[in-house]
DOTOR-62060 format. One line per field, with one value per residue (C-alpha): x, y, z; residue in three letters; residue number from 0. Coordinates in pm, 1 decimal, padded with zeros to 6 digits. Example, Ala and Ser with C-alpha at 12.3 -4.5 7.8 and 13.67 -1.06 7.14 Angstrom:
<rs>
x	[01230.0|01367.0]
y	[-00450.0|-00106.0]
z	[00780.0|00714.0]
residuo	[ALA|SER]
num	[0|1]
</rs>
This chain:
<rs>
x	[00303.8|00027.3|00213.4|-00018.5|00287.5|00402.2|00430.9|00121.6|-00102.0|00039.8|00008.0|-00334.6|-00468.8|-00598.0|-00408.0|-00082.0|00127.8|-00029.9|00136.8|00290.2|00480.1|00793.6|00614.8|00369.3|00165.5|00476.6|00558.4|00206.6|00221.5|00558.3|00419.4|00112.5|00337.6|00551.1|00236.5|00113.9|00452.2|00461.1|00104.1|00117.0|00474.0|00420.5|00107.6|00291.6|00587.1|00385.6|00396.1|00772.7|00829.4|00623.2|00814.2|01160.2|01101.6|00937.2|01202.3|01476.1|01339.9|01329.9|01684.8|01814.0|01738.3|01850.9|02124.0|01886.2|01639.6|01909.9|02019.5|01672.1|01685.0|02036.8|02130.9|02498.4|02516.4|02503.4|02866.9|03050.9|03341.0|03626.6|03804.8|04146.5|04387.1|04322.6|03944.7|03965.8|04198.1|03956.1|03669.2|03881.9|04013.3|03664.4|03536.5|03813.6|03747.9|03379.9|03407.6|03770.9|03997.9|03904.8|03535.1|03547.0|03530.6|03510.3|03443.2|03283.9|03356.3|03103.4|03153.8|03084.1|02716.8|02666.3|02919.5|02838.9|03062.4|02920.6|03099.2|03040.3|03108.7|03211.4|02905.4|02683.8|02587.0|02635.8|02705.9|02713.9|02997.8|02984.1|03274.0|03372.4|03399.3|03059.9|02887.3|02546.0|02390.6|02435.9|02193.8|02158.1|02094.4|01813.4|01775.6|01800.1|01525.9|01759.8|01930.1|01587.8|01484.2|01807.8|01739.2|01381.1|01499.5|01772.6|01646.1|01278.0|01389.6|01430.3|01805.8|01962.5|01626.3|01494.4|01808.2|01744.6|01381.5|01483.2|01764.9|01560.0|01268.2|01497.7|01590.1|01222.1|01154.7|01423.1|01251.3|00920.7|01073.2|01204.8|00865.5|00694.2|00919.5|00835.4|00463.9|00486.3|00609.3|00284.6|00097.0|00359.0|00107.9|-00071.5|00221.5|00049.9|-00222.7|00024.9|00126.4|-00153.2|-00456.7|-00769.8|-00997.4|-00975.8|-01061.6|-00830.2|-00751.8|-00653.8|-00446.4|-00274.9|-00194.4|-00038.3|00158.1|00284.2|00392.3|00559.0|00725.4|00889.7|01040.6|01180.0|01266.5|01639.2|01724.5|01502.5|01671.4|02009.6|01909.9|01771.4|02086.8|02303.7|02066.8|02082.0|02461.9|02468.3|02244.1|02475.0|02817.3|03040.1|02841.6|02832.1|03206.9|03277.7|03037.7|03217.6|03565.7|03665.7|03974.6|04233.7|04375.8|04525.5|04698.0|05078.1|05104.1|04813.4|04921.2|05259.0|05185.0|05039.0|05374.2|05423.2|05409.6|05425.2|05629.1|05932.8|05831.9|05798.1|05783.8|05504.7|05480.5|05391.6|05083.9|04899.8|04582.4|04711.3|05013.8|04822.3|04576.0|04849.3|05055.4|04755.5|04672.3|05035.6|05052.6|04719.3|04760.7|04431.7|04223.9|03990.4|03960.9|03649.8|03679.6|03907.0|03904.5|04042.0|04297.6|04237.3|04544.1|04842.6|04638.8|04667.5|04494.4|04305.3|04235.8|03999.6|04033.3|03822.3|04030.6|03940.4|03705.1|03585.5|03215.9|03147.4|03126.2|03369.6|03648.3|03918.6|04228.6|04338.7|04636.2|04728.2|04962.0|05072.0|04937.7|05244.6|05538.4|05377.5|05502.0|05300.6|05249.5|05018.8|04900.3|04619.1|04482.0|04143.6|04140.7|04405.8|04261.7|04162.9|03826.8|03656.7|03744.3|03642.6|03312.0|03246.9|03340.8|03077.2|02794.1|02702.9|02722.0|02513.3|02246.9|02237.0|02289.9|02608.8|02753.4|02864.8|02592.2|02214.5|02146.5|02189.7|01989.1|01704.9|01716.1|01723.5|01434.2|01234.7|01318.3|01222.4|00891.3|00834.6|00885.3|00647.0|00388.5|00429.3|00382.0|00071.4|-00101.4|-00010.8|-00170.5|-00479.2|-00515.8|-00468.4|-00727.5|-00983.0|-00952.4|-00958.3|-01249.4|-01472.7|-01755.3|-02089.2]
y	[09303.4|09461.5|09390.6|09160.0|08955.0|08885.4|08535.7|08579.9|08670.7|08399.6|08119.4|08237.0|08218.1|07867.6|07695.0|07679.7|07991.7|08238.6|08418.8|08663.4|08379.8|08336.2|08283.7|08014.7|08048.4|07991.7|07679.0|07546.7|07609.4|07430.9|07125.5|07118.1|07134.8|06848.0|06644.5|06703.6|06609.5|06291.8|06194.9|06248.1|06139.0|05830.6|05738.6|05769.5|05564.5|05297.6|05041.1|05085.2|05057.7|04738.3|04570.0|04672.0|04597.3|04259.1|04143.1|04267.4|04074.1|03750.9|03805.5|03837.7|03467.7|03341.1|03123.6|02925.7|02896.7|02768.3|02518.3|02367.5|02367.9|02229.7|01935.7|01968.7|02284.9|02072.8|01971.6|02281.6|02454.4|02502.5|02786.1|02617.0|02631.3|02269.8|02311.6|02634.6|02473.7|02182.2|02420.2|02641.7|02350.8|02201.4|02536.7|02557.4|02202.3|02283.9|02629.8|02692.5|02947.5|03216.0|03176.7|03247.5|03592.9|03512.2|03239.5|03331.9|03045.6|02896.3|02849.6|02596.7|02696.9|02689.4|02469.8|02565.0|02813.0|03047.1|03084.8|03404.0|03351.1|03615.1|03545.4|03654.6|03303.2|03173.8|02826.4|02641.6|02405.6|02192.9|02160.3|01825.9|01983.2|01861.8|02092.6|02158.8|02369.1|02645.1|02934.9|03220.4|03580.0|03585.2|03211.2|03134.7|03255.6|03468.2|03629.2|03723.8|03866.2|04065.8|04222.5|04297.4|04451.9|04673.5|04743.9|04640.3|04410.2|04727.7|04759.9|05102.7|05280.8|05059.8|05129.8|05503.1|05459.3|05269.7|05513.8|05831.6|05659.1|05596.6|05965.2|06060.4|05805.4|05967.1|06302.4|06140.2|06003.5|06347.2|06503.8|06232.7|06296.5|06667.1|06590.1|06349.7|06604.3|06797.9|06464.7|06293.5|06260.8|05989.0|05757.4|05636.2|05481.1|05224.9|05097.2|04848.6|05002.2|04949.7|04985.3|05009.8|05381.3|05630.0|05787.7|05457.5|05346.8|05684.0|05669.5|05325.9|05438.5|05743.1|05558.8|05266.7|05506.8|05723.4|05414.6|05269.4|05594.9|05592.2|05227.7|05237.9|05560.4|05391.4|05098.3|05333.1|05549.5|05244.3|05134.3|05476.4|05466.5|05136.4|05292.0|05593.7|05459.9|05732.7|06010.9|05816.7|05756.6|06126.2|06215.9|05994.9|06116.1|05891.9|06103.2|05898.6|05746.5|06086.1|06107.0|06084.3|05801.8|05591.4|05234.4|05268.5|04965.6|04745.2|04576.1|04490.7|04120.9|03989.1|03674.3|03668.8|03373.3|03402.2|03195.6|03047.1|02744.7|02977.0|03103.4|02769.4|02762.6|02531.4|02754.3|03080.3|02984.5|02846.6|03165.0|03387.1|03187.5|03202.3|03583.8|03610.0|03350.6|03221.9|03363.8|03163.5|03204.8|03399.5|03465.5|03453.2|03678.4|03523.5|03723.0|03852.5|03845.3|03963.1|04100.2|03979.9|03707.5|03861.0|03658.4|03780.9|03643.1|03663.0|03730.9|03616.8|03879.1|04012.5|04095.3|04082.3|03780.2|03934.2|03971.0|04233.9|04067.2|04081.4|03938.4|04009.9|03779.4|03832.0|03552.3|03525.2|03568.9|03446.0|03750.0|03862.5|04227.3|04342.9|04238.1|04465.0|04447.6|04617.9|04673.0|04941.7|05122.2|05493.1|05562.0|05663.5|05337.4|05129.9|05318.0|05244.3|04878.2|04854.2|04992.4|04674.1|04437.0|04673.0|04696.2|04329.8|04172.5|03999.4|03987.6|03702.3|03564.2|03586.4|03863.7|04150.5|03964.5|03923.4|04293.6|04399.0|04162.2|04341.2|04678.7|04557.0|04417.1|04741.9|04940.7|04707.0|04758.1|05136.4|05139.9|04921.9|05079.9|05430.4|05368.5|05218.5|05527.0|05756.4|05575.6|05552.8|05924.4|06016.1|05785.7|05751.2|05500.3|05669.1]
z	[12529.5|12326.0|12003.7|11800.2|11692.3|12045.8|12179.6|12397.4|12105.9|11883.3|12135.8|12237.5|11887.8|11944.5|11663.8|11469.0|11440.3|11202.9|10917.9|11161.8|11329.8|11122.8|10795.5|10906.0|10587.7|10378.8|10578.5|10535.5|10161.2|10144.2|10325.6|10103.1|09797.4|09928.4|09994.1|09638.4|09490.3|09696.5|09609.6|09234.3|09169.7|09386.4|09191.8|08858.6|08984.1|09165.2|08882.5|08833.4|09208.9|09221.5|08938.9|09061.9|09430.3|09371.4|09124.2|09355.4|09652.8|09450.9|09321.3|09676.0|09716.2|09376.7|09530.0|09757.7|09469.8|09234.2|09498.2|09471.1|09089.1|09042.7|09267.2|09161.7|09374.3|09691.4|09643.7|09760.8|09586.4|09833.8|09652.6|09640.6|09347.2|09249.7|09246.8|09048.4|08792.1|08751.4|08668.8|08442.2|08238.5|08209.1|08080.5|07819.9|07709.1|07660.1|07502.2|07407.3|07572.8|07319.8|07391.2|07764.5|07921.1|08290.3|08544.3|08876.8|09113.8|09350.5|09721.8|09992.6|09998.6|09620.6|09445.5|09084.9|08901.5|08637.6|08304.3|08107.6|07736.5|07486.7|07272.2|07567.8|07663.4|08017.1|08150.0|08483.4|08575.0|08888.9|09133.4|08977.9|08629.3|08502.6|08255.5|08409.5|08133.6|07875.2|07820.0|07575.9|07683.2|07940.5|07894.2|08264.7|08498.3|08715.5|08414.1|08279.1|08615.2|08649.4|08309.6|08411.8|08738.4|08595.1|08243.2|08229.6|07942.9|07739.2|07690.9|07737.1|07722.9|08002.9|08205.3|08178.3|08277.2|08590.0|08668.3|08633.6|08802.8|09097.6|09112.0|09108.3|09382.4|09596.8|09545.3|09639.8|09961.7|10061.1|09987.5|10191.7|10492.5|10475.4|10449.8|10745.1|10997.0|11061.6|11097.5|11312.6|11597.1|11399.3|11467.9|11786.1|11571.1|11437.2|11095.7|11023.0|10848.1|11057.0|10755.6|10377.4|10378.8|10208.3|10546.2|10711.3|10411.6|10396.0|10767.3|10733.1|10427.1|10613.8|10928.0|10749.6|10506.2|10771.3|10938.7|10614.1|10438.1|10514.4|10425.4|10117.3|10006.9|10049.3|09830.6|09565.4|09569.0|09497.8|09221.3|09057.7|09085.9|08894.8|08627.6|08583.6|08690.3|08547.1|08711.3|09037.6|09031.8|08989.3|09269.2|09523.8|09437.2|09147.0|09082.8|09267.3|08947.9|08867.9|09205.5|09174.5|09429.0|09304.1|09240.1|09409.5|09628.3|09355.4|09302.5|09669.2|09744.3|09386.7|09323.1|09098.5|08883.0|08506.3|08191.7|07981.9|08210.3|08498.5|08308.7|08305.4|08511.2|08789.6|08837.5|08802.0|09074.3|09299.7|09268.0|09336.2|09649.3|09762.8|09759.3|09945.2|10223.9|10359.3|10072.2|09850.1|09474.2|09371.0|08996.3|08692.6|08387.4|08068.3|07866.6|07516.1|07293.7|07495.2|07784.9|08142.6|08336.7|08627.8|08941.8|09213.1|09567.8|09881.2|10190.5|10536.9|10680.7|10342.7|10358.3|09981.7|09754.7|09503.7|09759.5|09798.2|09654.7|09291.4|09103.4|08740.7|08548.5|08189.7|07969.5|07744.8|07984.9|08306.7|08492.9|08799.3|08717.5|08997.6|09341.6|09461.9|09814.9|09799.5|10173.6|10126.0|09825.1|09844.1|10016.7|09691.2|09519.5|09821.3|09833.3|09467.3|09509.1|09782.6|09569.5|09380.4|09682.9|09895.1|09625.1|09523.2|09864.2|09742.2|10092.2|10312.3|10539.0|10532.2|10785.6|10542.5|10278.4|10527.7|10616.1|10251.6|10182.6|10452.7|10304.3|09955.3|10075.2|10264.0|09942.7|09762.7|10037.8|10024.8|09647.5|09654.5|09954.4|09840.1|09500.1|09666.0|09884.4|09585.1|09372.7|09652.2|09716.5|09346.5|09256.9|09564.4|09549.3|09514.3]
residuo	[LEU|ASP|ASP|PRO|THR|SER|ALA|ARG|HIS|ILE|ARG|GLY|SER|GLY|GLY|PRO|TYR|ARG|ALA|ALA|ALA|SER|GLY|GLY|THR|ALA|VAL|THR|THR|PHE|VAL|LYS|GLY|ALA|ARG|ALA|VAL|HIS|ARG|TRP|THR|GLY|ALA|VAL|LEU|SER|LEU|LEU|VAL|THR|VAL|VAL|SER|LEU|SER|GLY|VAL|VAL|LEU|LEU|TRP|GLN|VAL|PRO|ILE|ASN|ARG|LEU|ILE|TYR|PRO|GLN|ALA|ALA|THR|GLY|PHE|ASP|GLY|THR|ALA|GLY|SER|ALA|ALA|ARG|VAL|ALA|LEU|ALA|ALA|GLU|GLN|ALA|PHE|GLY|ALA|ASP|GLY|ILE|ALA|GLN|VAL|THR|PHE|GLY|ASP|LEU|ASN|PHE|GLY|ILE|SER|GLU|VAL|THR|LEU|ARG|ASP|GLN|ARG|THR|ALA|PHE|ILE|ALA|ALA|ASN|GLY|GLU|LEU|VAL|GLY|VAL|TRP|GLY|PRO|ASN|GLY|ARG|TRP|ASP|ASP|TRP|LEU|VAL|ASP|ALA|HIS|HIS|ARG|LEU|LEU|GLY|GLY|ARG|ALA|GLY|LEU|TYR|VAL|VAL|GLY|PHE|GLY|GLY|LEU|LEU|THR|LEU|MET|THR|ILE|VAL|ALA|GLY|CYS|ILE|ALA|PHE|TRP|PRO|ALA|ARG|GLY|SER|TRP|ARG|LYS|GLY|VAL|VAL|PRO|ARG|ALA|ALA|THR|PRO|GLN|ALA|LEU|ARG|ARG|SER|HIS|ARG|ASN|VAL|GLY|ILE|VAL|LEU|SER|LEU|PRO|ILE|ALA|GLY|ILE|ILE|VAL|THR|GLY|VAL|ALA|LEU|SER|PHE|PRO|GLN|THR|ALA|GLN|ARG|SER|ILE|GLY|TRP|THR|TYR|GLU|ASN|ALA|PRO|ASP|TYR|GLY|ASP|THR|PHE|GLY|ASP|GLY|VAL|ASP|MET|LEU|GLU|GLY|ALA|ALA|GLN|ALA|THR|TRP|PRO|ASN|VAL|PHE|ARG|ARG|ALA|ALA|ASP|VAL|PHE|PRO|GLY|ALA|VAL|LEU|ALA|ALA|ALA|ILE|TRP|PRO|THR|GLY|GLN|SER|GLU|ILE|VAL|ILE|GLN|LEU|ARG|ASN|SER|GLY|ASP|TRP|THR|ASP|ALA|GLY|SER|GLY|GLN|VAL|GLN|ILE|THR|ALA|ALA|GLU|GLY|TYR|MET|ASP|LEU|ARG|ILE|ASP|GLY|ARG|HIS|LEU|PRO|PRO|GLY|GLU|ARG|ALA|TRP|ASN|ALA|VAL|ALA|PRO|VAL|HIS|THR|GLY|ALA|VAL|ARG|GLY|TRP|VAL|TYR|GLN|ALA|LEU|GLU|THR|GLY|PHE|GLY|LEU|GLY|LEU|LEU|TYR|LEU|GLY|VAL|ILE|GLY|LEU|MET|SER|PHE|LEU|LYS|ALA|ALA|PHE|PRO|ARG|ARG]
num	[0|1|2|3|4|5|6|7|8|9|10|11|12|13|14|15|16|17|18|19|20|21|22|23|24|25|26|27|28|29|30|31|32|33|34|35|36|37|38|39|40|41|42|43|44|45|46|47|48|49|50|51|52|53|54|55|56|57|58|59|60|61|62|63|64|65|66|67|68|69|70|71|72|73|74|75|76|77|78|79|80|81|82|83|84|85|86|87|88|89|90|91|92|93|94|95|96|97|98|99|100|101|102|103|104|105|106|107|108|109|110|111|112|113|114|115|116|117|118|119|120|121|122|123|124|125|126|127|128|129|130|131|132|133|134|135|136|137|138|139|140|141|142|143|144|145|146|147|148|149|150|151|152|153|154|155|156|157|158|159|160|161|162|163|164|165|166|167|168|169|170|171|172|173|174|175|176|177|178|179|180|181|182|183|184|185|186|187|188|189|190|191|192|193|194|195|196|197|198|199|200|201|202|203|204|205|206|207|208|209|210|211|212|213|214|215|216|217|218|219|220|221|222|223|224|225|226|227|228|229|230|231|232|233|234|235|236|237|238|239|240|241|242|243|244|245|246|247|248|249|250|251|252|253|254|255|256|257|258|259|260|261|262|263|264|265|266|267|268|269|270|271|272|273|274|275|276|277|278|279|280|281|282|283|284|285|286|287|288|289|290|291|292|293|294|295|296|297|298|299|300|301|302|303|304|305|306|307|308|309|310|311|312|313|314|315|316|317|318|319|320|321|322|323|324|325|326|327|328|329|330|331|332|333|334|335|336|337|338|339|340|341|342|343|344|345|346|347|348|349|350|351|352|353|354|355|356|357|358|359|360|361|362|363|364|365|366|367|368|369|370|371|372|373|374|375|376|377|378|379|380|381]
</rs>
């Protein structure tokens, strides 16, 4: 009991455990280091965080915004074979079959389909086949904003800046959570700053940050994965293609039709819908040379806009080569297929979009108020 490192002496010291208590000094140094990392890295990244979070929040609502801009969107696209053929044939009449890379079909909420051309232009076609408009690269407001969000309008270099910035932001979040723990008692003072002092701003930043740290980290992780897709695929087990049984079921459920007449758009869409009963057509990828036509379908219950069904039909022979049901793919592939929808909010319904909007605005708030706190502390008014 007279040992100076005993529990009685430690707890009677009037404050936190001293150095004798399981390395208290080392813990304090670690927390101080985490706080410094969070403060300085956050200040450096604040402008990037502001640009990316604000642009991301706006992009979450690009469909409602485009509904206001383009009145043709009010007439919904029902996803049937006849409607898809009408849009596909209108696109080929306008741009030629060789000029089209892909058509992403609209839906009942937004009836305009987007045509991606091989010369990097994009076009809108209404559900009735009307050509709404054609734009060059970044010629439409949402295309420009997507480029600003993912690449800072800087091509591959901008993509790397955003990607590595995301990794640094994840490190900053972890450091902030470590720094929060000793000051967790300040939570009772709420999340709204009561004054514009550095202490009040810092308290609000800390309390809001700890609440939003996990969902914000999830959004950033998916964004980093899209910046470095090959590395991300390997990290989540993108090795299934080498498995001996991979693809064994891709021929299940295909039809037995063939012939050039079966490769016309009306027949292609009808056949794809037939082998996925109840699904709606989501996208079509045009063949190049002797490659295959790829049709993407959205099954009942799918939570992403892209859908989980895929059909591949040879362009020359009209033979249905593959029928892939994404709901039965290996876990690694399903995880990767979820990355882009989770990050971009391309899911069915508005609830997730509203939640992600809140998280994005929260990240924007943390970046702004954190920088304000940093500047006020670094340059106090005399």
